[in-house]
BALOBA-1460 file (C-alpha; in Angstrom, 3 decimals):
// residues 393
<rec num="1" residu="m" x="22.061" y="80.375" z="71.653"/>
<rec num="2" residu="k" x="24.756" y="83.137" z="70.216"/>
<rec num="3" residu="s" x="25.671" y="85.348" z="72.864"/>
<rec num="4" residu="f" x="27.345" y="88.525" z="74.315"/>
<rec num="5" residu="l" x="29.497" y="89.088" z="71.305"/>
<rec num="6" residu="l" x="31.979" y="91.555" z="70.354"/>
<rec num="7" residu="f" x="32.690" y="94.444" z="73.477"/>
<rec num="8" residu="t" x="34.546" y="97.164" z="72.102"/>
<rec num="9" residu="a" x="35.546" y="100.369" z="74.759"/>
<rec num="10" residu="i" x="34.527" y="102.679" z="72.280"/>
<rec num="11" residu="f" x="32.673" y="106.025" z="73.181"/>
<rec num="12" residu="l" x="31.634" y="108.913" z="71.247"/>
<rec num="13" residu="t" x="34.615" y="111.244" z="71.775"/>
<rec num="14" residu="q" x="36.599" y="111.905" z="68.319"/>
<rec num="15" residu="a" x="40.494" y="111.003" z="68.770"/>
<rec num="16" residu="a" x="43.240" y="113.816" z="67.623"/>
<rec num="17" residu="f" x="44.680" y="110.507" z="65.846"/>
<rec num="18" residu="a" x="44.599" y="107.937" z="64.258"/>
<rec num="19" residu="q" x="42.740" y="104.995" z="65.103"/>
<rec num="20" residu="l" x="43.552" y="101.109" z="64.120"/>
<rec num="21" residu="k" x="40.763" y="98.678" z="63.905"/>
<rec num="22" residu="i" x="41.731" y="95.085" z="64.805"/>
<rec num="23" residu="t" x="39.514" y="92.137" z="64.753"/>
<rec num="24" residu="g" x="40.637" y="88.089" z="64.871"/>
<rec num="25" residu="r" x="39.463" y="84.962" z="66.168"/>
<rec num="26" residu="i" x="41.218" y="82.979" z="69.366"/>
<rec num="27" residu="v" x="41.376" y="79.426" z="69.305"/>
<rec num="28" residu="d" x="43.424" y="76.498" z="71.043"/>
<rec num="29" residu="n" x="46.663" y="76.275" z="69.722"/>
<rec num="30" residu="e" x="46.371" y="72.508" z="70.278"/>
<rec num="31" residu="t" x="42.552" y="71.997" z="68.973"/>
<rec num="32" residu="r" x="41.477" y="75.033" z="67.178"/>
<rec num="33" residu="l" x="38.652" y="74.525" z="68.940"/>
<rec num="34" residu="p" x="37.472" y="78.701" z="69.381"/>
<rec num="35" residu="l" x="37.729" y="80.185" z="72.945"/>
<rec num="36" residu="p" x="35.268" y="82.158" z="73.845"/>
<rec num="37" residu="f" x="35.171" y="85.066" z="76.516"/>
<rec num="38" residu="v" x="39.146" y="85.976" z="76.381"/>
<rec num="39" residu="h" x="40.359" y="88.939" z="78.207"/>
<rec num="40" residu="i" x="41.845" y="91.442" z="75.525"/>
<rec num="41" residu="f" x="43.363" y="94.439" z="76.414"/>
<rec num="42" residu="s" x="45.935" y="97.572" z="75.491"/>
<rec num="43" residu="d" x="46.164" y="100.675" z="78.279"/>
<rec num="44" residu="e" x="43.259" y="101.850" z="78.580"/>
<rec num="45" residu="i" x="41.347" y="99.720" z="76.031"/>
<rec num="46" residu="g" x="39.702" y="96.002" z="76.195"/>
<rec num="47" residu="t" x="36.985" y="93.650" z="75.498"/>
<rec num="48" residu="i" x="35.865" y="89.967" z="75.707"/>
<rec num="49" residu="s" x="36.119" y="87.736" z="72.561"/>
<rec num="50" residu="n" x="32.591" y="85.717" z="71.663"/>
<rec num="51" residu="e" x="31.347" y="82.356" z="72.419"/>
<rec num="52" residu="d" x="33.046" y="81.519" z="68.733"/>
<rec num="53" residu="g" x="36.266" y="83.097" z="69.702"/>
<rec num="54" residu="e" x="35.676" y="86.405" z="67.962"/>
<rec num="55" residu="f" x="36.561" y="89.566" z="68.770"/>
<rec num="56" residu="q" x="37.147" y="93.521" z="67.661"/>
<rec num="57" residu="l" x="38.489" y="95.978" z="69.211"/>
<rec num="58" residu="t" x="39.684" y="99.543" z="68.248"/>
<rec num="59" residu="l" x="42.935" y="100.598" z="69.889"/>
<rec num="60" residu="k" x="43.761" y="104.223" z="70.027"/>
<rec num="61" residu="r" x="46.546" y="105.263" z="67.852"/>
<rec num="62" residu="n" x="48.806" y="102.543" z="65.892"/>
<rec num="63" residu="g" x="51.411" y="100.214" z="67.256"/>
<rec num="64" residu="m" x="49.637" y="99.107" z="70.450"/>
<rec num="65" residu="t" x="50.666" y="95.923" z="72.407"/>
<rec num="66" residu="v" x="47.395" y="93.638" z="72.910"/>
<rec num="67" residu="l" x="47.175" y="90.399" z="75.639"/>
<rec num="68" residu="f" x="45.125" y="87.806" z="75.386"/>
<rec num="69" residu="s" x="44.728" y="86.236" z="78.866"/>
<rec num="70" residu="h" x="41.948" y="83.747" z="79.619"/>
<rec num="71" residu="v" x="42.124" y="81.310" z="82.885"/>
<rec num="72" residu="g" x="43.981" y="78.127" z="81.991"/>
<rec num="73" residu="y" x="46.240" y="79.243" z="79.409"/>
<rec num="74" residu="e" x="49.536" y="81.237" z="79.277"/>
<rec num="75" residu="r" x="49.014" y="84.892" z="78.855"/>
<rec num="76" residu="t" x="49.714" y="85.927" z="75.313"/>
<rec num="77" residu="s" x="51.155" y="89.646" z="74.133"/>
<rec num="78" residu="i" x="50.799" y="91.041" z="69.770"/>
<rec num="79" residu="f" x="51.819" y="94.225" z="68.909"/>
<rec num="80" residu="f" x="49.810" y="95.812" z="66.094"/>
<rec num="81" residu="d" x="50.700" y="98.485" z="63.998"/>
<rec num="82" residu="k" x="48.514" y="97.967" z="61.013"/>
<rec num="83" residu="e" x="44.551" y="96.932" z="60.614"/>
<rec num="84" residu="i" x="44.767" y="93.428" z="60.427"/>
<rec num="85" residu="d" x="41.674" y="90.241" z="60.587"/>
<rec num="86" residu="t" x="44.440" y="88.058" z="62.576"/>
<rec num="87" residu="l" x="44.386" y="84.294" z="63.873"/>
<rec num="88" residu="v" x="45.394" y="84.089" z="68.000"/>
<rec num="89" residu="k" x="46.598" y="80.834" z="69.362"/>
<rec num="90" residu="l" x="46.558" y="80.579" z="72.694"/>
<rec num="91" residu="k" x="48.735" y="77.826" z="74.467"/>
<rec num="92" residu="i" x="47.263" y="75.767" z="77.312"/>
<rec num="93" residu="s" x="49.060" y="76.243" z="80.899"/>
<rec num="94" residu="p" x="50.829" y="73.007" z="81.170"/>
<rec num="95" residu="v" x="49.168" y="70.641" z="83.988"/>
<rec num="96" residu="l" x="51.719" y="69.833" z="87.226"/>
<rec num="97" residu="l" x="51.523" y="66.310" z="88.317"/>
<rec num="98" residu="a" x="53.803" y="64.797" z="90.839"/>
<rec num="99" residu="e" x="55.953" y="68.226" z="91.737"/>
<rec num="100" residu="i" x="53.018" y="69.794" z="94.269"/>
<rec num="101" residu="v" x="50.933" y="67.246" z="96.773"/>
<rec num="102" residu="v" x="47.723" y="68.549" z="97.752"/>
<rec num="103" residu="d" x="45.695" y="66.577" z="100.161"/>
<rec num="104" residu="g" x="42.184" y="67.555" z="101.503"/>
<rec num="105" residu="n" x="43.475" y="69.186" z="104.525"/>
<rec num="106" residu="n" x="45.196" y="71.747" z="101.708"/>
<rec num="107" residu="i" x="42.556" y="71.850" z="99.401"/>
<rec num="108" residu="k" x="40.235" y="73.363" z="102.545"/>
<rec num="109" residu="s" x="42.916" y="75.956" z="103.713"/>
<rec num="110" residu="i" x="43.552" y="77.571" z="100.000"/>
<rec num="111" residu="i" x="39.752" y="78.066" z="100.009"/>
<rec num="112" residu="r" x="39.732" y="80.249" z="103.679"/>
<rec num="113" residu="n" x="42.444" y="81.347" z="102.876"/>
<rec num="114" residu="a" x="40.783" y="82.943" z="99.603"/>
<rec num="115" residu="y" x="37.655" y="83.769" z="101.364"/>
<rec num="116" residu="n" x="39.552" y="85.693" z="103.682"/>
<rec num="117" residu="k" x="41.794" y="87.054" z="101.736"/>
<rec num="118" residu="l" x="38.275" y="88.469" z="99.745"/>
<rec num="119" residu="i" x="36.739" y="89.401" z="102.997"/>
<rec num="120" residu="e" x="39.605" y="91.317" z="104.138"/>
<rec num="121" residu="s" x="40.330" y="93.415" z="101.111"/>
<rec num="122" residu="s" x="39.873" y="97.144" z="101.104"/>
<rec num="123" residu="l" x="40.913" y="97.078" z="97.706"/>
<rec num="124" residu="d" x="38.178" y="98.447" z="95.174"/>
<rec num="125" residu="a" x="38.988" y="100.880" z="91.842"/>
<rec num="126" residu="r" x="36.499" y="101.985" z="89.274"/>
<rec num="127" residu="f" x="35.922" y="101.149" z="86.032"/>
<rec num="128" residu="s" x="34.081" y="102.031" z="82.588"/>
<rec num="129" residu="c" x="31.762" y="99.394" z="81.749"/>
<rec num="130" residu="f" x="29.354" y="97.336" z="79.509"/>
<rec num="131" residu="y" x="26.149" y="96.067" z="80.367"/>
<rec num="132" residu="r" x="23.683" y="93.592" z="77.817"/>
<rec num="133" residu="q" x="20.655" y="91.408" z="78.947"/>
<rec num="134" residu="t" x="18.740" y="89.885" z="76.672"/>
<rec num="135" residu="t" x="15.854" y="86.960" z="77.233"/>
<rec num="136" residu="k" x="14.323" y="84.652" z="74.891"/>
<rec num="137" residu="n" x="11.222" y="83.317" z="74.656"/>
<rec num="138" residu="d" x="10.725" y="79.638" z="72.894"/>
<rec num="139" residu="k" x="12.598" y="81.112" z="69.423"/>
<rec num="140" residu="l" x="12.074" y="84.943" z="69.885"/>
<rec num="141" residu="y" x="13.474" y="87.187" z="71.704"/>
<rec num="142" residu="s" x="11.363" y="89.532" z="73.770"/>
<rec num="143" residu="e" x="13.765" y="92.302" z="75.333"/>
<rec num="144" residu="l" x="17.175" y="94.261" z="75.210"/>
<rec num="145" residu="f" x="18.441" y="95.793" z="77.398"/>
<rec num="146" residu="e" x="21.647" y="97.411" z="77.452"/>
<rec num="147" residu="m" x="24.081" y="100.049" z="80.110"/>
<rec num="148" residu="f" x="27.255" y="102.029" z="80.402"/>
<rec num="149" residu="y" x="28.320" y="102.036" z="84.126"/>
<rec num="150" residu="k" x="31.161" y="103.969" z="85.936"/>
<rec num="151" residu="a" x="31.375" y="100.920" z="88.819"/>
<rec num="152" residu="d" x="33.562" y="100.447" z="91.624"/>
<rec num="153" residu="i" x="35.029" y="96.481" z="91.535"/>
<rec num="154" residu="s" x="36.676" y="95.150" z="94.720"/>
<rec num="155" residu="p" x="37.977" y="91.939" z="94.545"/>
<rec num="156" residu="a" x="34.564" y="90.404" z="95.618"/>
<rec num="157" residu="g" x="32.621" y="91.895" z="93.049"/>
<rec num="158" residu="v" x="30.875" y="94.939" z="91.703"/>
<rec num="159" residu="s" x="30.409" y="97.120" z="95.038"/>
<rec num="160" residu="k" x="28.746" y="100.345" z="93.732"/>
<rec num="161" residu="w" x="27.572" y="101.819" z="90.253"/>
<rec num="162" residu="k" x="26.242" y="104.335" z="88.102"/>
<rec num="163" residu="v" x="24.450" y="104.427" z="85.017"/>
<rec num="164" residu="h" x="25.893" y="106.587" z="81.996"/>
<rec num="165" residu="q" x="23.698" y="105.088" z="79.404"/>
<rec num="166" residu="g" x="21.185" y="103.025" z="79.087"/>
<rec num="167" residu="r" x="18.091" y="101.614" z="76.777"/>
<rec num="168" residu="y" x="15.411" y="99.008" z="77.084"/>
<rec num="169" residu="a" x="13.073" y="97.837" z="74.036"/>
<rec num="170" residu="e" x="10.135" y="95.080" z="73.877"/>
<rec num="171" residu="r" x="8.577" y="93.066" z="71.730"/>
<rec num="172" residu="t" x="4.906" y="94.498" z="70.321"/>
<rec num="173" residu="v" x="3.108" y="91.477" z="72.044"/>
<rec num="174" residu="f" x="5.311" y="91.415" z="75.148"/>
<rec num="175" residu="e" x="2.548" y="91.477" z="77.443"/>
<rec num="176" residu="q" x="-0.538" y="90.545" z="75.414"/>
<rec num="177" residu="e" x="0.972" y="87.165" z="74.135"/>
<rec num="178" residu="g" x="2.483" y="86.380" z="78.023"/>
<rec num="179" residu="y" x="6.341" y="86.761" z="77.060"/>
<rec num="180" residu="i" x="8.661" y="87.031" z="79.936"/>
<rec num="181" residu="g" x="10.951" y="89.645" z="80.306"/>
<rec num="182" residu="h" x="13.115" y="90.578" z="83.907"/>
<rec num="183" residu="q" x="13.509" y="94.324" z="84.038"/>
<rec num="184" residu="n" x="15.553" y="94.349" z="87.062"/>
<rec num="185" residu="f" x="17.970" y="90.863" z="86.012"/>
<rec num="186" residu="s" x="20.870" y="93.060" z="86.322"/>
<rec num="187" residu="i" x="20.795" y="93.163" z="89.967"/>
<rec num="188" residu="f" x="22.162" y="89.664" z="89.522"/>
<rec num="189" residu="t" x="25.466" y="91.273" z="88.536"/>
<rec num="190" residu="k" x="25.205" y="93.016" z="92.473"/>
<rec num="191" residu="r" x="23.368" y="90.261" z="94.650"/>
<rec num="192" residu="l" x="26.203" y="87.546" z="93.463"/>
<rec num="193" residu="p" x="29.624" y="88.274" z="95.114"/>
<rec num="194" residu="l" x="32.538" y="86.180" z="94.775"/>
<rec num="195" residu="a" x="31.987" y="85.380" z="98.533"/>
<rec num="196" residu="l" x="29.604" y="85.612" z="101.081"/>
<rec num="197" residu="q" x="29.611" y="86.605" z="104.645"/>
<rec num="198" residu="e" x="26.560" y="85.056" z="106.178"/>
<rec num="199" residu="p" x="23.886" y="82.736" z="103.633"/>
<rec num="200" residu="r" x="21.314" y="84.884" z="101.348"/>
<rec num="201" residu="s" x="18.356" y="82.655" z="100.290"/>
<rec num="202" residu="y" x="21.355" y="80.723" z="98.368"/>
<rec num="203" residu="i" x="25.491" y="80.343" z="99.260"/>
<rec num="204" residu="v" x="28.478" y="80.435" z="96.983"/>
<rec num="205" residu="p" x="31.558" y="78.149" z="97.657"/>
<rec num="206" residu="l" x="33.410" y="80.855" z="99.694"/>
<rec num="207" residu="i" x="31.509" y="81.777" z="102.279"/>
<rec num="208" residu="h" x="32.156" y="81.718" z="106.342"/>
<rec num="209" residu="n" x="32.429" y="77.466" z="107.381"/>
<rec num="210" residu="t" x="32.144" y="76.278" z="103.898"/>
<rec num="211" residu="e" x="32.844" y="72.995" z="105.103"/>
<rec num="212" residu="d" x="29.845" y="72.891" z="106.680"/>
<rec num="213" residu="y" x="28.483" y="73.489" z="103.072"/>
<rec num="214" residu="y" x="30.627" y="72.189" z="100.171"/>
<rec num="215" residu="e" x="32.422" y="69.237" z="99.438"/>
<rec num="216" residu="f" x="35.779" y="69.892" z="97.471"/>
<rec num="217" residu="e" x="37.782" y="68.090" z="95.297"/>
<rec num="218" residu="l" x="40.904" y="68.755" z="93.871"/>
<rec num="219" residu="k" x="40.843" y="68.390" z="89.867"/>
<rec num="220" residu="e" x="43.995" y="70.078" z="88.462"/>
<rec num="221" residu="k" x="46.973" y="71.988" z="88.541"/>
<rec num="222" residu="r" x="48.203" y="74.479" z="86.390"/>
<rec num="223" residu="k" x="51.214" y="76.400" z="85.693"/>
<rec num="224" residu="a" x="50.357" y="80.055" z="84.731"/>
<rec num="225" residu="q" x="53.178" y="82.720" z="84.438"/>
<rec num="226" residu="d" x="54.808" y="83.031" z="88.222"/>
<rec num="227" residu="t" x="51.810" y="81.105" z="89.450"/>
<rec num="228" residu="i" x="50.174" y="77.906" z="90.350"/>
<rec num="229" residu="l" x="46.280" y="77.745" z="89.488"/>
<rec num="230" residu="y" x="44.710" y="74.925" z="91.592"/>
<rec num="231" residu="y" x="40.908" y="73.750" z="89.509"/>
<rec num="232" residu="i" x="38.947" y="73.127" z="92.856"/>
<rec num="233" residu="s" x="35.315" y="71.370" z="92.359"/>
<rec num="234" residu="f" x="32.201" y="71.688" z="94.491"/>
<rec num="235" residu="v" x="28.849" y="70.651" z="95.362"/>
<rec num="236" residu="p" x="26.901" y="71.175" z="98.344"/>
<rec num="237" residu="k" x="26.533" y="68.350" z="100.785"/>
<rec num="238" residu="p" x="23.598" y="66.609" z="100.574"/>
<rec num="239" residu="a" x="22.056" y="68.046" z="104.132"/>
<rec num="240" residu="c" x="22.794" y="71.655" z="103.091"/>
<rec num="241" residu="p" x="20.480" y="73.885" z="104.305"/>
<rec num="242" residu="y" x="20.615" y="76.767" z="101.744"/>
<rec num="243" residu="p" x="20.464" y="76.410" z="97.810"/>
<rec num="244" residu="g" x="23.895" y="76.209" z="96.724"/>
<rec num="245" residu="f" x="26.031" y="76.236" z="93.649"/>
<rec num="246" residu="k" x="27.792" y="73.583" z="91.703"/>
<rec num="247" residu="g" x="30.827" y="73.866" z="89.958"/>
<rec num="248" residu="t" x="34.308" y="75.095" z="89.751"/>
<rec num="249" residu="l" x="36.433" y="77.459" z="91.719"/>
<rec num="250" residu="v" x="40.180" y="78.455" z="90.087"/>
<rec num="251" residu="i" x="42.050" y="79.689" z="93.022"/>
<rec num="252" residu="d" x="46.411" y="80.486" z="92.531"/>
<rec num="253" residu="d" x="49.060" y="79.891" z="95.135"/>
<rec num="254" residu="h" x="48.360" y="83.245" z="96.452"/>
<rec num="255" residu="y" x="45.052" y="82.710" z="96.976"/>
<rec num="256" residu="n" x="43.519" y="84.859" z="94.556"/>
<rec num="257" residu="v" x="40.563" y="84.046" z="92.822"/>
<rec num="258" residu="h" x="41.059" y="83.049" z="88.966"/>
<rec num="259" residu="r" x="37.636" y="82.147" z="88.227"/>
<rec num="260" residu="f" x="34.395" y="80.866" z="89.545"/>
<rec num="261" residu="s" x="31.792" y="79.518" z="87.711"/>
<rec num="262" residu="g" x="28.695" y="77.748" z="88.925"/>
<rec num="263" residu="e" x="24.958" y="76.504" z="88.669"/>
<rec num="264" residu="l" x="22.363" y="75.946" z="91.101"/>
<rec num="265" residu="k" x="19.373" y="73.959" z="90.748"/>
<rec num="266" residu="d" x="17.526" y="73.786" z="93.580"/>
<rec num="267" residu="p" x="13.781" y="73.912" z="93.941"/>
<rec num="268" residu="r" x="13.793" y="76.213" z="97.316"/>
<rec num="269" residu="f" x="16.004" y="79.284" z="94.868"/>
<rec num="270" residu="r" x="13.298" y="81.061" z="94.593"/>
<rec num="271" residu="p" x="14.746" y="84.702" z="92.796"/>
<rec num="272" residu="l" x="11.782" y="85.608" z="90.905"/>
<rec num="273" residu="d" x="8.638" y="87.207" z="91.503"/>
<rec num="274" residu="e" x="6.024" y="85.189" z="93.304"/>
<rec num="275" residu="s" x="3.477" y="85.120" z="90.714"/>
<rec num="276" residu="v" x="6.075" y="84.464" z="88.051"/>
<rec num="277" residu="m" x="7.561" y="81.218" z="90.176"/>
<rec num="278" residu="k" x="4.160" y="79.930" z="90.525"/>
<rec num="279" residu="k" x="4.187" y="79.213" z="86.781"/>
<rec num="280" residu="t" x="7.992" y="78.242" z="86.618"/>
<rec num="281" residu="s" x="9.797" y="75.245" z="86.921"/>
<rec num="282" residu="n" x="12.867" y="73.620" z="86.305"/>
<rec num="283" residu="l" x="14.424" y="77.085" z="86.935"/>
<rec num="284" residu="i" x="18.459" y="76.850" z="86.399"/>
<rec num="285" residu="l" x="20.639" y="79.564" z="87.153"/>
<rec num="286" residu="q" x="24.424" y="79.592" z="85.762"/>
<rec num="287" residu="i" x="27.175" y="81.908" z="86.586"/>
<rec num="288" residu="d" x="31.150" y="82.154" z="85.168"/>
<rec num="289" residu="i" x="33.245" y="84.810" z="86.796"/>
<rec num="290" residu="h" x="36.481" y="85.851" z="85.143"/>
<rec num="291" residu="c" x="38.909" y="87.800" z="87.142"/>
<rec num="292" residu="d" x="41.641" y="89.360" z="85.185"/>
<rec num="293" residu="i" x="42.343" y="92.398" z="86.330"/>
<rec num="294" residu="k" x="45.225" y="92.475" z="88.587"/>
<rec num="295" residu="i" x="45.975" y="95.515" z="91.029"/>
<rec num="296" residu="k" x="48.066" y="95.266" z="93.970"/>
<rec num="297" residu="g" x="48.464" y="91.358" z="94.718"/>
<rec num="298" residu="h" x="44.749" y="91.613" z="93.788"/>
<rec num="299" residu="r" x="42.781" y="89.800" z="90.961"/>
<rec num="300" residu="l" x="39.106" y="91.936" z="90.128"/>
<rec num="301" residu="p" x="36.313" y="90.662" z="87.935"/>
<rec num="302" residu="s" x="36.600" y="91.279" z="84.601"/>
<rec num="303" residu="m" x="33.427" y="89.699" z="83.161"/>
<rec num="304" residu="i" x="30.447" y="88.343" z="85.310"/>
<rec num="305" residu="r" x="27.759" y="86.204" z="82.942"/>
<rec num="306" residu="n" x="24.491" y="85.293" z="84.251"/>
<rec num="307" residu="q" x="21.895" y="82.741" z="82.556"/>
<rec num="308" residu="l" x="18.439" y="82.058" z="84.030"/>
<rec num="309" residu="a" x="16.619" y="79.546" z="82.270"/>
<rec num="310" residu="y" x="13.057" y="78.018" z="83.123"/>
<rec num="311" residu="d" x="10.294" y="76.728" z="81.329"/>
<rec num="312" residu="y" x="7.242" y="78.979" z="81.703"/>
<rec num="313" residu="q" x="3.472" y="77.983" z="81.983"/>
<rec num="314" residu="a" x="2.321" y="81.108" z="79.365"/>
<rec num="315" residu="a" x="-1.270" y="79.850" z="79.375"/>
<rec num="316" residu="k" x="-3.054" y="76.702" z="79.220"/>
<rec num="317" residu="r" x="-1.414" y="73.740" z="77.642"/>
<rec num="318" residu="k" x="1.509" y="76.359" z="76.146"/>
<rec num="319" residu="v" x="4.727" y="75.983" z="77.718"/>
<rec num="320" residu="r" x="7.606" y="78.548" z="76.518"/>
<rec num="321" residu="k" x="11.242" y="78.387" z="76.874"/>
<rec num="322" residu="v" x="12.927" y="81.514" z="78.371"/>
<rec num="323" residu="k" x="16.505" y="82.100" z="78.974"/>
<rec num="324" residu="s" x="17.328" y="85.558" z="80.601"/>
<rec num="325" residu="e" x="21.544" y="85.937" z="79.790"/>
<rec num="326" residu="s" x="23.315" y="88.534" z="81.077"/>
<rec num="327" residu="v" x="26.944" y="89.584" z="80.683"/>
<rec num="328" residu="f" x="29.068" y="92.154" z="82.356"/>
<rec num="329" residu="i" x="32.307" y="93.462" z="81.289"/>
<rec num="330" residu="v" x="35.106" y="96.067" z="82.126"/>
<rec num="331" residu="l" x="35.816" y="98.551" z="79.516"/>
<rec num="332" residu="s" x="38.754" y="100.906" z="80.638"/>
<rec num="333" residu="p" x="39.535" y="102.417" z="84.036"/>
<rec num="334" residu="e" x="38.234" y="105.472" z="85.349"/>
<rec num="335" residu="n" x="39.668" y="108.268" z="86.790"/>
<rec num="336" residu="d" x="36.975" y="110.276" z="88.321"/>
<rec num="337" residu="t" x="36.193" y="110.978" z="92.115"/>
<rec num="338" residu="l" x="32.250" y="111.204" z="91.784"/>
<rec num="339" residu="n" x="30.833" y="109.617" z="94.878"/>
<rec num="340" residu="l" x="28.505" y="106.615" z="93.780"/>
<rec num="341" residu="e" x="28.002" y="105.457" z="97.219"/>
<rec num="342" residu="d" x="24.089" y="106.901" z="97.028"/>
<rec num="343" residu="s" x="23.477" y="106.437" z="93.306"/>
<rec num="344" residu="t" x="23.913" y="102.279" z="92.754"/>
<rec num="345" residu="p" x="20.654" y="101.376" z="91.778"/>
<rec num="346" residu="e" x="18.520" y="98.240" z="92.789"/>
<rec num="347" residu="n" x="16.807" y="98.906" z="89.714"/>
<rec num="348" residu="d" x="18.008" y="100.090" z="86.576"/>
<rec num="349" residu="f" x="15.434" y="99.644" z="84.542"/>
<rec num="350" residu="q" x="13.680" y="102.373" z="86.756"/>
<rec num="351" residu="t" x="17.293" y="104.461" z="86.402"/>
<rec num="352" residu="i" x="17.372" y="104.264" z="82.854"/>
<rec num="353" residu="n" x="13.335" y="105.087" z="82.086"/>
<rec num="354" residu="n" x="14.265" y="108.757" z="83.930"/>
<rec num="355" residu="l" x="17.468" y="109.052" z="81.389"/>
<rec num="356" residu="h" x="17.122" y="111.006" z="78.285"/>
<rec num="357" residu="y" x="17.807" y="108.847" z="75.225"/>
<rec num="358" residu="d" x="20.276" y="110.296" z="73.526"/>
<rec num="359" residu="e" x="19.864" y="108.161" z="69.985"/>
<rec num="360" residu="a" x="23.332" y="109.110" z="68.684"/>
<rec num="361" residu="f" x="25.197" y="108.000" z="71.116"/>
<rec num="362" residu="w" x="23.665" y="103.826" z="69.973"/>
<rec num="363" residu="e" x="23.921" y="104.422" z="66.729"/>
<rec num="364" residu="a" x="28.033" y="105.212" z="66.636"/>
<rec num="365" residu="n" x="28.744" y="102.852" z="69.304"/>
<rec num="366" residu="e" x="30.438" y="99.452" z="68.412"/>
<rec num="367" residu="t" x="30.337" y="98.688" z="71.185"/>
<rec num="368" residu="i" x="26.623" y="97.034" z="70.554"/>
<rec num="369" residu="k" x="27.599" y="97.097" z="66.490"/>
<rec num="370" residu="y" x="28.563" y="94.855" z="63.708"/>
<rec num="371" residu="t" x="27.412" y="91.221" z="65.893"/>
<rec num="372" residu="p" x="25.237" y="88.536" z="64.987"/>
<rec num="373" residu="l" x="23.391" y="88.781" z="68.221"/>
<rec num="374" residu="d" x="22.832" y="92.176" z="66.983"/>
<rec num="375" residu="k" x="21.694" y="91.149" z="63.653"/>
<rec num="376" residu="e" x="19.365" y="89.033" z="64.701"/>
<rec num="377" residu="l" x="17.319" y="90.967" z="66.923"/>
<rec num="378" residu="i" x="17.365" y="93.683" z="64.651"/>
<rec num="379" residu="r" x="15.673" y="91.182" z="62.054"/>
<rec num="380" residu="q" x="13.358" y="89.972" z="64.558"/>
<rec num="381" residu="f" x="12.278" y="93.242" z="65.694"/>
<rec num="382" residu="k" x="12.185" y="94.435" z="62.135"/>
<rec num="383" residu="s" x="10.088" y="91.757" z="61.364"/>
<rec num="384" residu="i" x="7.032" y="93.364" z="63.565"/>
<rec num="385" residu="k" x="7.708" y="96.969" z="62.910"/>
<rec num="386" residu="g" x="10.332" y="97.585" z="65.842"/>
<rec num="387" residu="f" x="10.873" y="98.440" z="69.044"/>
<rec num="388" residu="t" x="7.505" y="99.843" z="70.856"/>
<rec num="389" residu="r" x="9.138" y="100.975" z="73.596"/>
<rec num="390" residu="t" x="12.558" y="102.759" z="74.080"/>
<rec num="391" residu="f" x="12.692" y="104.933" z="76.602"/>
<rec num="392" residu="q" x="12.660" y="109.009" z="75.672"/>
<rec num="393" residu="k" x="13.020" y="108.147" z="72.431"/>
């Protein structure tokens, strides 16, 4: 499935100076394979590459340096002074062999220290962010959900947010033909932090007394700039009393988390309404969190990606393959002092339903334009004469 492609931090305000649009593709320097979800940023503007390594970024002026950062690869900077379609080749960080010895106790110490650093940190920073969610039933998209946020982000994840602009649309036959949508799926972005102090209906590897729940193994060590990266795999213990993830943590020698990638496949995990869960089987939740923002010795999440896939009994003898996918990305720093404490919604669907729908904002915004995903969505929805519901339109 083509995922969330080509995000840029472009808003409707018109700049008084010349802008510079760059496009390109990012690949592994050795294999030439595309690199998805590379963090691309320059001063107060940012984006990520899509699953094919493609990107588009409109710089605020001519003559700016753009940084390309991806876990496990050397950070690369390129100066752009003209519009160009470029091929960016990232070199993989060198693997360390016998230089550093890490045993089982050291691995547990790394995990515990990373957990403590996340829990004890009082740092958070405000950013402008973009969120996109789609749900696909078999080969048909059933919903599109997009929002721009102001959000406070800490090393452990998203702490508070406020919707700045939002819209939602669904297929004409959404309810009549049993199509599934997840109007509250964005809550996964906030409710799945990097670290948990206490178990919920699930656990993550960065949790108090994690050795009671998880087994860890060091898979690799890499050198990245001025740090060493530890690639640590984790699996729930067979007797773990909670649903847990299986995946990989990347942690540096200063105990900062660079990436958390995991999959949860446990029948005890029931994240949907019970009426839906009764008709659901083979449910899998996948998450991928990249931490590319560096502030005061900490790393903050720059991209949070969730995917929920399952089989749904839509009707007698009819089973649909349902896949909801979302990406939350940081676009640029935000300097306002608005208190978001009381404006973090439990249900973004309800929030955007009460917003004024600014059609001009969405039509002109380059964050959501010119992507293969959009083209496919537009083709599908035009074939059924468009969206039936877009709030306040």
